[in-house]
Backbone bond lengths (Angstrom), bond angles and torsions (degrees), N, CA, C in turn:
res aa  C-N    CA-C-N  psi(-1)  N-CA   C-N-CA  omega(-1)  CA-C   N-CA-C  phi
1 X - - - 1.448 - - 1.529 107.81 -
2 X 1.341 117.27 123.27 1.459 119.76 178.83 1.532 109.71 -86.09
3 X 1.339 116.67 176.63 1.469 121.46 -176.46 1.522 112.64 -60.24
4 X 1.323 118.22 -38.46 1.465 121.74 -179.63 1.528 110.24 -65.05
5 X 1.312 116.91 -44.72 1.457 120.78 178.65 1.524 110.66 -63.94
6 X 1.324 116.04 -41.39 1.456 120.56 178.76 1.529 110.69 -61.42
7 X 1.346 116.84 -45.21 1.465 120.08 178.78 1.522 111.68 -62.34
8 X 1.331 117.57 -42.11 1.464 120.91 178.66 1.528 110.80 -61.04
9 X 1.331 116.23 -43.40 1.464 120.65 178.79 1.524 110.67 -62.24
10 X 1.342 116.59 -47.53 1.467 121.00 -177.19 1.533 110.60 -66.48
11 X 1.339 118.48 -36.95 1.479 121.54 178.18 1.521 110.84 -56.49
12 X 1.320 116.63 -38.56 1.463 120.82 179.65 1.524 110.89 -68.28
13 X 1.324 116.46 -33.61 1.461 121.65 -177.86 1.531 111.92 -81.82
14 X 1.330 116.09 -47.88 1.468 121.19 -175.25 1.524 109.32 -157.31
15 X 1.351 117.78 100.95 1.470 120.46 -178.12 1.530 113.67 -59.13
16 X 1.328 118.09 -32.81 1.463 120.82 178.89 1.509 112.13 -64.82
17 X 1.317 116.54 -45.07 1.464 121.33 177.56 1.520 109.81 -65.29
18 X 1.326 116.97 -36.94 1.471 120.43 179.40 1.521 110.77 -61.32
19 X 1.335 117.31 -39.46 1.459 120.99 179.24 1.535 110.50 -64.04
20 X 1.314 116.09 -44.01 1.464 120.46 179.39 1.527 110.07 -64.82
21 X 1.320 116.46 -47.35 1.459 120.90 179.62 1.523 110.99 -59.69
22 X 1.333 116.36 -41.52 1.464 120.38 177.71 1.516 111.75 -61.65
23 X 1.338 116.63 -39.99 1.459 120.83 177.99 1.511 112.76 -64.84
24 X 1.325 116.63 -35.35 1.461 120.87 178.01 1.526 110.12 -70.64
25 X 1.324 116.56 -45.39 1.464 121.03 -178.29 1.523 111.25 -61.74
26 X 1.330 117.27 -41.28 1.464 121.09 -177.16 1.526 112.77 -82.21
27 X 1.324 117.35 -6.76 1.460 120.52 179.86 1.514 113.26 84.13
28 X 1.333 117.55 7.54 1.466 120.55 178.62 1.528 111.05 -68.32
29 X 1.331 117.02 -39.98 1.464 121.77 179.29 1.526 108.04 -90.48
30 X 1.333 116.02 122.91 1.462 119.78 -178.04 1.528 112.89 -106.61
31 X 1.337 117.70 -24.00 1.465 120.25 -179.31 1.518 111.24 -147.61
32 X 1.321 115.06 142.84 1.458 121.57 167.13 1.519 106.97 -93.18
33 X 1.329 117.07 145.47 1.460 122.17 178.01 1.522 107.81 -112.70
34 X 1.319 115.99 124.09 1.461 121.79 179.96 1.526 110.09 -120.32
35 X 1.326 115.36 135.21 1.463 120.71 174.32 1.524 107.15 -85.15
36 X 1.319 115.73 123.21 1.456 121.47 -175.38 1.531 112.46 -99.97
37 X 1.336 117.80 15.12 1.464 120.70 -179.82 1.525 110.46 -63.77
38 X 1.329 115.98 165.15 1.466 120.02 179.04 1.530 111.01 -66.58
39 X 1.315 118.27 -23.03 1.470 121.11 176.84 1.523 111.42 -79.29
40 X 1.308 116.90 -44.73 1.476 120.60 -174.99 1.524 113.64 -86.94
41 X 1.323 118.03 -30.87 1.468 122.81 174.47 1.528 113.50 52.79
42 X 1.337 116.55 47.09 1.464 119.72 176.50 1.515 114.43 88.60
43 X 1.300 117.43 17.36 1.468 121.83 -179.69 1.528 110.41 -62.62
44 X 1.332 117.01 134.63 1.457 122.43 174.14 1.518 108.12 -71.31
45 X 1.342 116.72 119.44 1.465 119.99 -178.08 1.526 113.29 -116.85
46 X 1.333 117.14 -17.78 1.458 118.95 -177.85 1.508 112.25 -166.62
47 X 1.331 113.82 176.60 1.455 120.58 177.78 1.519 109.08 -140.57
48 X 1.332 114.90 145.15 1.455 121.77 177.44 1.523 107.65 -105.45
49 X 1.322 115.77 128.58 1.462 122.08 179.93 1.527 109.62 -95.42
50 X 1.333 116.40 161.56 1.459 119.98 -174.62 1.519 112.95 -62.35
51 X 1.341 118.70 -21.62 1.459 120.68 177.17 1.530 112.39 -86.18
52 X 1.351 117.15 3.91 1.461 121.94 179.17 1.518 113.95 92.22
53 X 1.320 117.52 -6.02 1.454 121.05 177.86 1.527 109.71 -66.29
54 X 1.319 115.65 140.55 1.464 121.43 176.95 1.524 107.22 -117.72
55 X 1.331 115.37 128.38 1.467 120.33 179.88 1.521 109.14 -125.81
56 X 1.335 114.97 141.85 1.450 119.82 177.67 1.531 109.75 -73.42
57 X 1.328 114.71 157.61 1.457 122.48 177.10 1.519 107.14 -123.03
58 X 1.318 116.68 127.21 1.459 121.20 178.76 1.526 109.87 -83.92
59 X 1.333 115.93 148.87 1.466 119.80 175.35 1.531 109.28 -80.85
60 X 1.319 117.21 -173.88 1.470 121.71 -175.90 1.529 112.62 -61.63
61 X 1.319 116.87 -27.42 1.464 121.26 179.20 1.532 112.21 -88.61
62 X 1.326 116.80 -1.07 1.455 121.52 -179.92 1.520 114.24 87.71
63 X 1.329 117.62 8.00 1.462 121.68 -179.59 1.529 110.04 -82.75
64 X 1.323 115.44 136.72 1.463 122.53 -179.78 1.526 108.40 -108.26
65 X 1.336 116.80 135.25 1.460 121.17 -177.39 1.527 113.66 -108.80
66 X 1.329 118.12 -22.17 1.462 120.52 179.42 1.520 108.66 -73.65
67 X 1.320 115.82 114.50 1.469 120.82 -177.69 1.522 111.48 -90.71
68 X 1.343 117.23 -40.78 1.463 121.41 -177.41 1.521 109.36 -160.80
69 X 1.337 115.26 161.21 1.459 121.00 176.45 1.522 108.86 -153.17
70 X 1.331 115.67 159.51 1.463 121.07 175.76 1.514 109.78 -161.37
71 X 1.309 115.57 155.47 1.464 121.53 171.90 1.527 105.57 -85.10
72 X 1.319 116.34 116.33 1.458 120.87 -177.74 1.524 110.03 -77.60
73 X 1.317 116.27 161.72 1.461 121.06 -178.92 1.527 113.04 -71.69
74 X 1.328 117.56 -12.61 1.466 119.81 174.73 1.532 111.81 -84.85
75 X 1.347 116.25 1.10 1.462 121.23 176.32 1.513 114.92 96.23
76 X 1.316 118.10 -5.93 1.464 121.70 179.93 1.523 110.02 -102.55
77 X 1.328 114.83 158.89 1.464 119.69 174.21 1.513 109.20 -80.57
78 X 1.324 115.29 146.99 1.458 121.89 173.17 1.516 108.60 -122.13
79 X 1.334 116.87 148.21 1.457 122.19 -175.90 1.518 110.52 -133.97
80 X 1.320 115.23 158.30 1.455 121.90 171.37 1.518 107.21 -131.84
81 X 1.325 115.62 128.67 1.459 122.55 -179.41 1.525 108.47 -106.11
82 X 1.319 116.59 152.11 1.458 120.96 178.13 1.526 111.50 -64.62
83 X 1.337 118.56 -15.70 1.472 120.77 177.74 1.527 111.25 -73.84
84 X 1.337 117.08 -13.87 1.462 121.37 -179.59 1.517 114.36 114.14
85 X 1.325 117.27 -16.67 1.469 120.05 178.22 1.528 108.99 -65.06
86 X 1.348 116.49 140.02 1.458 120.13 -174.60 1.526 109.98 -151.06
87 X 1.336 115.69 122.51 1.469 120.76 177.41 1.529 110.72 -126.19
88 X 1.328 116.99 21.43 1.470 119.84 -174.70 1.523 113.43 -67.38
89 X 1.309 117.86 -25.95 1.464 121.11 -178.61 1.532 109.05 -107.43
90 X 1.329 117.00 121.31 1.468 121.49 175.98 1.527 109.43 -70.86
91 X 1.311 116.46 156.32 1.470 120.24 179.85 1.531 111.97 -55.21
92 X 1.342 116.62 -37.23 1.463 120.60 -179.48 1.532 112.13 -71.07
93 X 1.316 117.29 -17.46 1.466 121.61 -180.00 1.529 112.60 -92.97
94 X 1.341 116.51 -17.04 1.460 121.13 -176.71 1.522 111.53 -57.36
95 X 1.306 115.32 135.26 1.456 120.98 -179.77 1.520 114.03 79.99
96 X 1.319 116.86 -8.11 1.465 121.06 179.37 1.526 109.62 -111.13
97 X 1.336 115.53 -51.50 1.461 119.99 175.14 1.518 108.48 -91.66
98 X 1.291 115.79 137.81 1.452 120.93 -179.80 1.520 109.41 -124.14
99 X 1.294 116.36 167.75 1.457 121.76 -179.05 1.533 111.50 -85.28
100 X 1.324 118.08 24.69 1.456 121.48 -177.19 1.518 112.59 -83.88
101 X 1.309 117.52 -16.96 1.454 120.40 -177.22 1.515 112.70 88.18
102 X 1.330 117.47 -2.91 1.458 120.49 178.99 1.522 110.64 -71.73
103 X 1.308 116.63 144.43 1.454 121.61 177.19 1.523 108.63 -73.37
104 X 1.345 117.75 131.73 1.468 118.55 179.16 1.524 110.99 -67.16
105 X 1.313 115.80 148.42 1.461 120.78 178.78 1.529 109.37 -76.80
106 X 1.320 115.86 169.64 1.467 121.36 176.83 1.532 109.68 -60.39
107 X 1.319 116.83 -40.53 1.467 120.91 178.77 1.532 110.69 -63.79
108 X 1.340 117.00 -39.27 1.466 120.67 177.55 1.524 110.65 -60.85
109 X 1.325 116.44 -47.31 1.463 121.31 -179.46 1.525 110.43 -62.89
110 X 1.326 117.15 -40.17 1.468 120.90 178.19 1.527 111.19 -63.11
111 X 1.341 117.57 -40.53 1.477 121.18 178.17 1.523 110.79 -64.36
112 X 1.327 116.49 -41.51 1.464 120.22 178.50 1.528 109.97 -64.42
113 X 1.322 116.39 -45.66 1.460 121.37 179.97 1.531 110.54 -59.02
114 X 1.328 116.86 -44.57 1.467 120.78 178.09 1.528 110.61 -61.05
115 X 1.325 116.40 -41.62 1.466 120.40 178.44 1.519 112.34 -62.98
116 X 1.326 116.01 -39.43 1.466 120.50 178.91 1.521 110.20 -68.64
117 X 1.337 117.68 -37.30 1.465 121.03 178.82 1.522 111.12 -66.75
118 X 1.336 116.74 -40.80 1.467 120.97 -179.25 1.530 111.75 -74.46
119 X 1.323 116.63 -39.15 1.467 122.20 -175.56 1.528 109.29 -136.58
120 X 1.336 117.02 77.05 1.473 119.14 -179.25 1.528 111.46 -64.94
121 X 1.323 115.23 146.70 1.465 120.25 176.40 1.519 108.64 -69.34
122 X 1.316 116.01 133.62 1.460 121.07 -179.88 1.527 108.52 -130.21
123 X 1.314 114.69 121.38 1.458 121.33 177.66 1.517 107.74 -132.32
124 X 1.304 116.77 133.59 1.464 121.34 -176.76 1.525 111.13 -74.35
125 X 1.323 115.19 135.41 1.457 122.13 173.11 1.522 106.49 -94.64
126 X 1.329 115.92 110.49 1.455 121.29 -178.45 1.526 108.42 -112.57
127 X 1.320 115.56 107.22 1.472 121.81 179.75 1.531 112.38 53.65
128 X 1.325 117.06 39.98 1.460 121.37 177.04 1.517 114.67 85.82
129 X 1.329 117.61 6.20 1.463 121.88 179.32 1.525 110.11 -119.07
130 X 1.342 115.45 140.35 1.461 120.79 -179.94 1.525 108.22 -128.83
131 X 1.343 116.16 128.52 1.461 121.07 175.73 1.521 107.48 -98.94
132 X 1.335 115.74 111.44 1.461 121.65 179.71 1.522 108.23 -110.62
133 X 1.308 115.17 104.30 1.463 122.49 175.05 1.529 113.24 50.12
134 X 1.334 115.85 45.77 1.458 120.56 173.75 1.518 116.09 94.04
135 X 1.321 116.95 4.63 1.463 121.43 176.10 1.522 108.59 -124.01
136 X 1.318 116.39 122.91 1.448 121.98 -178.11 1.517 109.41 -93.92
137 X 1.330 115.87 122.63 1.458 122.08 173.00 1.506 106.12 -103.89
138 X 1.326 116.11 106.09 1.464 120.06 -177.16 1.515 109.82 -104.82
139 X 1.319 113.87 126.61 1.458 120.38 -178.47 1.520 111.57 -62.50
140 X 1.313 115.91 139.30 1.469 122.29 177.58 1.517 107.03 -99.41
141 X 1.303 116.09 127.14 1.465 120.97 -177.69 1.499 111.19 -105.88
């Protein structure tokens, strides 16, 4: 069975899974995002596409757990799960960026940049997967 036949078969069974599978086959999806909290225990909550887009993934009951995401100023993605886990703010951004929606000032950005230069974020890449503050981004091959 080739990829086209497999996609046709899966579309008949579950169109949502077919879309995800198609994205993996075509290389559009580059990473799965899993919440590693004690509540979620590695639950798949989203996917990162090669253009940087992040989309939530529903479970079998149609429930979505990815609440929010952003590209942090330290260069890593941050996520918020409905279970309460939250990595949207990098350590260097804490106390400077707030959840108010206000645009940071030039001085704020300079302070964050200095913090990143002095103490860069370091996360180990283990077999194509990176755990950033409780969220595992696992590379899709």
